N, C-alpha and C positions, 0 to 999 in steps of 0.2 A: 548864627547860632554853632556852636563849636559841638565835636564830634562827641563829646561824653554829654552835652543837654540833648543831641538829638536821639540819643540811644535812652536817656531818661526818659525822654518824651515819648519814644517807642514803648518801653516797658511800661509805662504809666496808661498810656493807652492799652494795653492786652488787658493789665489788670481789670480798667473800667470797661471791658469788651466781657471778661470773665473766662478769660482764656488762664488768668493765673487767680485764684481767690484767696480770700483769708486763711492765713496759717497755710497755706502752697509754700512748698520751698523752692525759691528759685534756682535755675540753674548754677553752677560753680562761675567764680569768675575766669578761670581757664576754658572752661567749655564755653562761655559766652563769648569770650576771645574768638575762640575757634569759631564759633557760629557765624560772627559777626564780621571777622576779619580784622577787628578790632586791637590796638596793642591790653596788655593787661591792665597797665596805668590809667587807661581812658574808660576802661570798665569796671574798675575801681571807684574811679573820681563818679562816674554814673549811678553806681551803687549807694554811694553815700550821699552823692544829693537828693538822691530819693527818701534816705533814712532820714537826713535832715528836714527833710518835707511831710514825714510819718508814712509814707506811703508803705515803706517796708523797714524791718528791725533787723538788726543782726544777735545773733545767736552765737557767744564764744563755742569756737570747734564745731560749729553746726552750719555755719552758713547764714544766707539773707531766707528773708521767709515773708510774705506778704501778710501787712499789719492789717489787722480789722481797719474796715473804713468808719468813718466819722456819719453816722445817724442821727439826724434833726428830731429831739422829742420836742413836745409841744411845749410844755413849760420853761420858763416863764412867760411866754409870749401873751398865751390865753389867759391868765390869772392875774391875779393883783400882785402888786409888787412888796406889799406888807400886810401881816396880820396881828391883830392885837390881841391878847388874851390875860384877861383880868386872873383866871383861875383856870390853872391845869389838871385835868384828871386823866394817867394814862397808865399810872404803874400796874394796875391789875392785868389788862391787856399783856403788857411788856411781860411781866411774869408768866404768863400763861404761855405765849409765844416760845419764851425762852426755856421752859420748863419743858414743852413737847420737842425741844431739839435736843435734850438730853435724854431721849428714852432709848432705850437700849434697840439696836436695828434701824433707827429712824437714820437715812439720809440728811443730814445736816446742812442744808443750803440756806437753812434761815441763820445758822448760828454765825456768831461777828468775831470768832476766832479762827484763825488760819490750823489749817490739819495738822494737829501735833505728830504727827509722825515725821513730819519735815523738822523737828526740833532733836538738838543732840543732849537727850534724857542721859543715856549712859555716861555722856563727858561731864555733864554737868553735876551729877551724881557723884563722881569721882572728886569733883569740886567740891563739892558738899560735903564728903568724909574729909580732905583736906584740910578742910575751914575749921570743922568740928574740931580736928585735932590739934589744930594752933591757936583755940580757942583759950583765954585766959579767964584766970578767976573773977576778974573783972570787965568781961566780955558783955554782959547785959549793959552797966552804967555805959560802956565804950562808943554803945551803940544807939543811946538815947537821940532824940533828935538835938543835932539835923540828920545825924545819922553816920554809920560809918566810913571814916575818912577815905579809905582807900578806895572805897565805890564812888564817892564823890569825886575823888581825883581824875577818878576813870572816867568819868562823865563828863568832867569839865575837859578834858583831853576829847573825846571825842567833838565837842563843839568846836575847839581847836582845829580842827578838819576841816571845817566848814569857815574856816577863818575868823571865828566868833572867840572874843574873851570873858566868859562867863567862869569867875574864881570859885573853887570848893565850898568858900563860906557862903556863896549866893545860893546855894542847894539844896534842897530839902528832900530827904528819901522818906517816901511813902508808901505805903500798901497800895500798891498798884497805881496808874493813872487817876482812876476814880476817887482817890481820898484827894491826890493834888489838884485835881480838879475841884473836888468840892470843897474842900479846904479854902481854894484860891477865890471863891465864890461868895462864902461865906463871910469871908475877909471884907470881902471889898462893897457889898450890900446892906443892907436892912430889910424889915418884912414892907411890901409894899413897892418897894423899889422896880424899874424899869430895866431888864436885862435885854439885850439883841443875841438873836440866836438866828443860824440858816431854817430856810424851808426850802427843803425839809430837812431837819435835824437830825443831829444823833440821840437817840432815845434818853440817853443817859443825861445829856444836858436838861431836858424838859423833866425826867424825873427829880433833878436837884434842885427846878426851879418851884416845882412843886411843892417838894419835901420843904423848901425854906419859906414858904407863903409869898413869890415875888411875883411881877408880872410879865410876859414875854411879849416881846416885838419880833416875830420872825420877818427876815426880810428875804427877798426870791433871792436863788441860787441857780447858777444855770448849772448844767450838765457836764458841761466841758471848760467854763471860764470861771465858775465860781460864782461867789456872793456880787450880787446887783451894787454895784459902788455907789452908783448918782441914787439909790431906792436907798442906801444905808447912809448917805447925806442928808437926804430929806427928813431921815428918821432923825440923826440927831439934831437936826435942825428945830423938831419940833418938837422933841422928848427929852425930858429931863435924864437919859441913860447913864444907869451907873456901870454897867461894864458890857461888854461883849464876850461871849463864849463863842469860838469860831474854830474852826477845820480849815487850814490854810493849803495843806496838802492830803492829797489822795481822802477826801472827804468821806464820808461815812453818812448817808449810803450813798452817795451819787460817786463818789472817786475822783471828782475832778482837785486840780492842784490850780492857784491862782499863779499868777505869771509875777516875774520879778517885781515890773513894772505896775503890777496892781498891789502886789504886796509894798512897796513901799507907798502907793498910794494912800492904800489902807489906813498904813502907822500915819501917813499923813493927817489924814479926816480925825482919827482918835484922838493925836496932838492937839488939832485945831480946837475943838471940842474938849480938850480936859477929861478923856474917859479910857478906862483900864482895858486891856483885853486880855482876857484866859484862853491863851491857844493851846488847843487838843491837837499834838502832833503826835500821838503815840504810832502812827505808818509811816514817819521821816526814813524809816532805815530800807521800806519795800519800795525804793525808787527801781526802773528798769531804764532810765537813760545813761547807766555808766557813772554818774557822777553824783548826780543827788541836788536838789534843792535845798536852798535855804530858806530858814523860817522867818518870820514878820519878826523874830526878834531878832534877828541880824540887824535891822534897821535901828532896835530900840535905844533912842539917845538918852531918854530922861526916866527907865526903871516903868515905865507903863505896861510893859508886855509883860505877866507871868505864863512862863513858858513851860509846858507838861507834857513827859512823856515815861515811857513805860519799856517794860521790856518782855510783857505779856505779848506782844505781836510780834517781836522779832527774836525771840530767846525761847521764853517758854512761861507758859499762863500760871501755871501751880503757884509759883514761887509767890506769886502777887506783890514784884517789886517796882513801883516808878520812881518819878521825881518831880519836882516843881523847882525851875532856875526863877527864882520870886526877886533875884535882885535885894533893891533897898527894903522891901517886905519881908524880907527871910528871916529876923529873928523874931516880929510880930505872928509868923505862920508856925515856926516852931512853938513856941507859947500855945497857941492854937492847939497844935496836934498831939504836945503832951496832954490836954484838958480832954479830949477827944479819945482817939485811942492808944497814946501814951509812944508808940514808936512801932518802927517794922521789925519784922521777924530778922534777929540778929543774924544767924545761921544761914539766911537765905542771902541777907546783903553780905555777907563774905564770902559764900559761894560764887554769887554773879561776878562781885569783885575779883575774885580769881580768876574767874573764866574769859572774861575780857578784857583783861591783862595780858591776856596770852595772845598769841597767834590765833589758837583755835576760831575767836570769837568773830575775824573778818575771813577766816575761812568757810564758817558756817554761814554768814551773810552773804557772800557771793555765789553759794551754791543756794540759798533760800530764793535770793532774788531770782533766778535763773527757772528754779523749779516754778515759782510763781507765775514768772509771765508766761513758761509752757502751757502750765496747767489753766490759766485765765484765758490764754489762745483757743486751747482747744474746748474748752467748756462754750467758748462764744461763740467758735466753729460749728459745734455741735446743735446749740440751739438756733442757730441763724439757719441750718438745715433743716431742722426739725418745726421751724414757727413759719407760720404765713407772716408775708412783710407788714402785716399790719400790727405786727407788735413789733416795737422799737427796741433795740438792744444797746445801752449807752456804754462804750469799751472806752476807759481810759488809760494812758499810759500808770504803770506801778499800781502796789494794792494789789486786792482780789477781789473787789466785790465788781458784781454786773448790778446794773440797773434797769430794767425791764417797766417799759411803757405799754400797756393794755388798750384794745379800744376801749372807750369812754363808758360802756355797758357794760363789761365785766368788773366785777366786785373781785379784788384780789385777796378780801380777807375771805370771802366765802370760797376762792380756790386755795387759800391757806387750808381751812377744814376739809376741804375733800382731801387735798394732798395729803395729809398727816392721816389719814385713814388709808391712804396706800404707802405709807411709811415714807415719806417726804415731808422736809418740812422748808418753809420758804417763810422771809420778812415782809409781811404786806405793807403796803406803804402807810396804812393808818398808827404803822408803829413811829414815824417819824412827824407827824405831826397833829395837834389838836384839831385842824381843820378836817374838811370833806374831800379838798382837791386832790389828795393820793388815794383815793380809792381805787384805781385802777393801775397803780404802781405796784412792784415791787422791789425786794433786794434780793440778790442770790450771791451763795461764799462759793469763788470759783477758785477756791484754793486745795481742789481736790484732784487725785491722780485720775485718769480717766480710765478706771477699771472697766468692766465687765458692768458692774455693780451701778456705778456713776452712769454708765453710757444708759442704762435701762431704766433708771430713773429719771434721768432726762427728757429720754422720749415717753415715759409714762407722763411727766407732769408737761410736757409739751401737747400730748395728747388731750391730757384734762382742760387744757387753755383753749386749744379748737374746740374740743366740745361746746367750751363757756362762749366763746365766741357765735 
């Protein structure tokens, strides 16, 4: 064993023994070199080895920190691998939870949106002013489907950053990702068709399936590894599935990301069974691994992947601008949009196009990724300090959601009602499935800065959970 491997082993043992705990900053490279008598390069190699193993994380200009350690949650081992639903009924409960998160003074751990304080509101306002000053007399017609050409070019160029060739003509600008996702589902299906979703699934997918009177097959999804591909293969063999609505990166609510190998396997499965994929990738830019990952769309060789994105999670929620890279379906989706919402707000399209074509967007994303990583780690650390070991907290790189497993006798919906009385919202597991197996799970938005208010909210929420246990 080399010297750097020996040092990495020693540091890993210290972390497992609790000398260094999740969120703790490790001694600097120079200090560790002095303490160990090893060269600076040897210490750097040891730290980089631990980082590649997910034991520690590097923060630019801040040093190395102990990463949250993997906690094994019981799902999907203790549950069925698939659930069939002829009829969904989830809209009313979703509406109730979302409304409660908007109440003044409520700590919105149940919100689906990142902390708006992180968004460059003033810079975007300036972009909006510039855009409106440049608008021609025909701007409304110019921005009808497929949308503003400058914005579609900018999105096309961001695909190119990931080594993907997506032409501007393949892209349709939509009113947020939800319109892109709903249009995709409507185009691919007819009433009564089977659609595959994850289990647990983003509630927006369940709502869309309910609205279009489709039938859902929910396939087991591991909190760390993503959708069970063997279970999906069984489903595709047994049922005439028309489409899959899946999140391959930073899945909501679990936070998991499929490996590149599994993304390729997923695509091959869909190709084998001639099934289309609606890829919900609204969190793509919120990675924490330095370079980001390519979506399933990157492996699409025959146009069966409709890749849906949005600026609502990475730039600003209120402008409601998203898109779908629809490929061969682009012209059909344009006609469908014209018959439904007509078009996306022209000034908003112009403002975002102006902003993301500048260096401001890259600087903003770099800052945002670091903030989200630091805040998520900090809230995870607070939870681990306040909660008993019988509560498991799923931490995954990127995004901003934490997925908690409570003891089975604790009902997260009851916890939601008790917490909201104390001014704290959460997203109970029942939001993400029509089955009962998630009654003791909850999603938590960890994008908020750890102010005194947030610390007190975490403490009070943890106290409620302890009482219910």
